[in-house]
N, C-alpha and C positions, 0 to 999 in steps of 0.2 A: 637693468638695475645694477648698480655697483654694490660692492660688499658693504659699504657704509650704510646705504639705504636699507639693505636687508637686516643689518644689525639693529638699526633703529626700530624697524617694524617688529623684530623679535623682542626688543626691550619693551615696546609699547604693549605687545601681547602679554608678556609676563606681568607687566604692571596691571593690566586689566584682570588677569587671573588672580593676582594678589588682592585686588579690590573686591572681586566676587567672593573669594574665600573669607576675607575680613567681614563682609556683609553677612555671610552665612553664620559666622561665629557670633556676631552681635545678635542676630535674630534668634539663634538657638539659646543664647544666654537669657534673652528677654522672655522667651517661651518657658524656660525652666523657672524663672522668677514668677511668671504669671501662674503657672500650675502649682506653685508652692502655696498659694493663697487659696483657702477654701471658699466656696461660694457664699457661705454664711458670713465670712469675714468681709467679703466684697459688699454684700447686702448691708451689713452693719455700717461700713464706711459710707456707703451712699446715703443711708438714713441720717447719719451724723452730718454729712455735708448739706443735705436738704434742710435739716432743722437749723443749721447755722445760717444758711442763706435766707431761709424763711423769716428768721427773727431779725436779720439785718436789713431786709428789703423794705423800702419805703414805698408804700402804695400811694400814688398821686391821687389827690382828690379831684373830682370832676370840676373843670373850670367852666364858668358860665360863658358861653359863646353866643354867636348870633342865633336867632330863633330857628332859622332854616339851615340845618346842618345835615339833612338827610341826603340820600342818593339823588333824588330828583333835583335838589338845589345844586348839588355839585355838578351834575350833568348839564343842567341849564346854564350854569355859570361858565362851564368849559366851552359851551357853544356860543356864549356871549348873549344869552337871553336872560331876561328877568321875568318876574310875574306879570308885569304890565305889557310885555311884548318885546320887540327887538330893541336892543340897546346899541347895536353897531351902527355907526354912521354909514349911510348910503344903502342900508339893507331894507 
């Protein structure tokens, strides 16, 4: 290995260490911010979000579909069978 290659590896290693240190700083800052909020504040915020979403949510009304929508119908349809018997040609 020549001196240039060694220098590049050293720079790459230093850049990696700087990245790890920066990530640690960001994590520590977020953790301090998270601990500054009391559990009661978090609970109150969650209740507010839930109420806001609950009032905005539109509950779809049931749509009238085919009479046979149960599991048996879906399985028989997947196999290609109907109530009268086989519906596949050649079966």
